[in-house]
C-alpha positions in Angstrom: 0.0 0.0 0.0 2.9 2.4 0.5 3.7 4.9 3.1 3.2 8.6 3.4 6.7 9.1 2.1 5.3 8.2 -1.3 3.2 11.3 -1.2 5.7 13.8 0.1 6.9 16.1 -2.7 10.2 16.8 -0.8 10.7 14.6 2.3 13.6 16.8 3.3 11.1 19.6 3.9 10.2 17.9 7.2 12.5 16.7 9.9 12.6 12.9 10.6 10.5 13.3 13.8 7.7 15.1 11.9 7.8 12.5 9.1 7.4 9.8 11.8 4.4 11.6 13.2 2.8 11.9 9.7 3.6 8.2 9.0 1.9 7.1 12.3 -1.2 9.2 11.5 -1.4 7.9 8.0 -1.1 4.3 9.1 -3.8 4.9 11.8 -6.1 6.5 9.2 -5.8 3.5 6.8 -6.3 1.0 9.6 -9.4 2.8 10.8 -11.2 2.3 7.4 -13.6 -0.6 6.9 -11.7 -2.0 3.9 -8.4 -1.3 2.1 -9.0 2.1 0.4 -8.3 2.7 -3.3 -5.3 4.7 -4.3 -7.3 7.9 -4.7 -8.5 7.8 -1.1 -4.9 7.0 0.2 -3.8 10.1 -1.8 -6.5 12.3 -0.2 -5.6 11.1 3.3 -1.9 11.7 2.8 -2.5 15.2 1.3 -4.7 16.1 4.2 -2.2 14.9 6.8 0.7 16.7 5.0 -1.4 19.9 4.8 -2.3 19.9 8.4 1.3 19.2 9.3 2.5 22.1 7.3 -0.1 24.2 9.2 1.6 23.2 12.5 -0.4 20.2 13.7 1.9 17.6 15.3 -0.5 15.2 17.2 -0.8 11.9 15.2 -4.3 11.2 16.6 -5.6 14.7 15.6 -3.9 14.4 12.1 -5.6 11.0 11.6 -9.0 12.1 12.8 -9.0 15.3 10.7 -7.8 13.5 7.6 -10.6 10.9 7.9 -13.2 13.5 8.8 -12.4 15.4 5.7 -13.3 12.3 3.6 -16.7 12.0 5.2 -16.7 8.2 5.2 -17.5 5.5 7.7 -14.8 3.8 9.7 -14.2 0.8 11.9 -13.6 3.0 14.9 -16.1 2.8 17.8 -18.4 5.8 18.0 -17.9 8.0 20.9 -20.3 7.6 23.8 -22.8 10.4 24.1 -22.4 12.4 27.2 -25.4 13.1 29.3 -25.7 16.1 31.4 -27.6 16.3 34.6 -29.9 19.3 35.0 -28.7 21.7 37.6 -30.9 22.1 40.7 
């Protein structure tokens, strides 16, 4: 399937630690999908992660979540539990 390195126009533009963060986010994003995604979806995920990283984001979980959210597709991830609030007395 490849790695995010396949989608970096110039890997030297990012330091190794940042590339590692992007790679982790990319792999998490692919693993969260219901089936192996086609090339076009992998490209979109990588582009979103790279763009967010260029904008300063460094949290792999946030990069993954935002890349997947941008696609608007369903994933294997468990839905978040709804929080209930108690009315104040």
